[in-house]
N, C-alpha and C positions, 0 to 999 in steps of 0.2 A: 691253377688248372684253366687250360685254354680250350674253350669250346669253339669250334670253327666249322663251317659248311656254308653251302650256298643259300642265297635268299630263298626261303621258302622250305628249307630242310626241316624246321622245327627247332632251332636252337633256342630262341627266346621262350617257346613253351616249356621246353625241358629245363632250362636255366631258371626260369620263373618258379617253376615247380620245386626244383632244388632249393632255391632261396626260402621259400615259404616252409619248407618241411625239414630243413637242415639248419645247422648254425653257420653255414657258407655265406660269404659276402659277395655280392656283384660289384665289380669295378664299374664305376660310371664314366662313360666315354665323353669327350669334348666333341662337339661338331660345329661345322659351319652351315650344316643344313637348315632350313627354316623350321620353326616349330610347328608342329601340327596342333590341330585344336584339341586333342587329348593329351599332349605332351606337357610334362611338368619339369621345369629347369631345374637342374639339380637332383632330380629323380630318375628321368628318362636319359637325360644327356646334360652336359653343361653346354649350353648354347652360346655362340660367340661369332663375332664378325670375323671374316677372313683376315682382316688386319690384325686383330688380336691373336688370333690363332697361329699367324706366322711370326709374331713377336714371341709368343710362347716356344714355337720350335727354335728360334734364334736363342732363347734363354735355356734350352735344353730341359724344357718342363715335361715332355712327353716321353714315355718309355718307348712308345712306337707311335707312328702316325702313318697315314696313307690318304691320297686323294681317291675317292670311290664315287662313281657316277656324278662328278663335278663338284663334290664336297669333301672337305676334309673331315677325318675322324682321327682321334688320338686317345691314348692311355695316359692319364695325368701321373706322372712318376710319383710324386709326394703322397698321393692318394693311396696308391697300391703299396708303397714301402710301409706307410703307417698301419695300414690292415695287416701286412705280414709281420710287422714288429709287434702287433698286438696278438699274434698267434692264430689269425683267422685263416680259414681256407678261403682263397680269393679266386673268383671266377671271372675270367676275361672272355667275354663273347665278342670276338674280333674276326675280321676277315684274315684270308690267307697271308696277305702281305704283311700285316701286323703281327700275325702269329709266328711267322718266321723270323721277324726282327726279335720278338721276346724270347723265342727258343734260342737264339744265338747268344742273348745276354743272360738268360736264365734257363739253362739246359736241364734243370731239374723239374721244370714245369711238366704237368701231365697234360698230354694232347689228347683230345677226343674229337674226332672228326664225325659230324652228323651228316648222313647222307639220306636223300630221298630213295624210296624203293625203285623208281623209275623216272626217266626225265619227263615222261607223260604226266606222271603224278605231280611233279615239280611244276609243271606248266599249269596244271589245274589248280594248284595252290596258290601260285602267284596271281593267277587270273581272277581267282575268286575273291581276293582281297579288294578288288575294284579300286585301287588307288594308283595303278600305273596305266599310261598309255600302251597301245599295242607295240610301238616302237621300244619303249622302256622294258616291256616284258621281253621282248626278243633279246635286248642286250643282256638283261639279267640271265636269260637262258644260256646265252653265248658265254657270259662271265662264268656261270655255274659250271660248265664243262671244263673252262681253263682253271678254276679254282680247284675243283676235285683232282685234276691232273697235277697241279702243283702241289696240292697237300700230300698226294700218295708219293710223289717223287722226292718230296722234302725229306722223308723218313722220320719226321718229328711225331707224328701221330701214331701212338702205340695202340690206341683203341679207335675202331671204326663202329659206329651204330647206324644201323639201317632204320629210319624212322617210318615204318609202315603203320604200327600200332603204337600210340603215345605211351600207353601203360608198360608195354613190354621195353619201349626204349628207355623209359624213366627208370625202370628196373636195372636195365644194364648200366646206367649212368650211376645209380646208387652203389652197386657192387664195385664200381671202379673207385668212387669216393671212400667207400669203407675199406678199401684194400690197404 
């Protein structure tokens, strides 16, 4: 299952709740971004240097990867394949670039596009996090418009969820999972 949407749409909140309330598993991405004070290596991400990340690209260790806001992010191939072989429902919470790469390799994946109710709401959500400069906020908003457009044009997302109310959005996700 691929959960995609712009930064601030509510992907992490929805997938976090799904992981705690179902038997679904979250794929842990690798990244070159610096660890935050609350991050746990191997739980939130696999943190690595750009040199190591690029070596793994050359070794075909990622199912997909992309450079986003100056940092690499990728889905480790072996981890996802192991979970699938174990019969698990695997959730990939990734950006549109990675999602399209995965859909091309695994067309049976279920695509869920999480959207904010309005761009003003998205701006408020990103701003209220208080972790980005105004310049980064503007970049995230511009990228959000592009991501939403790319996702809709791709035709890969059979499900769109407007996340205006987290409980209603979560119930919509659960219905998709239980299909």
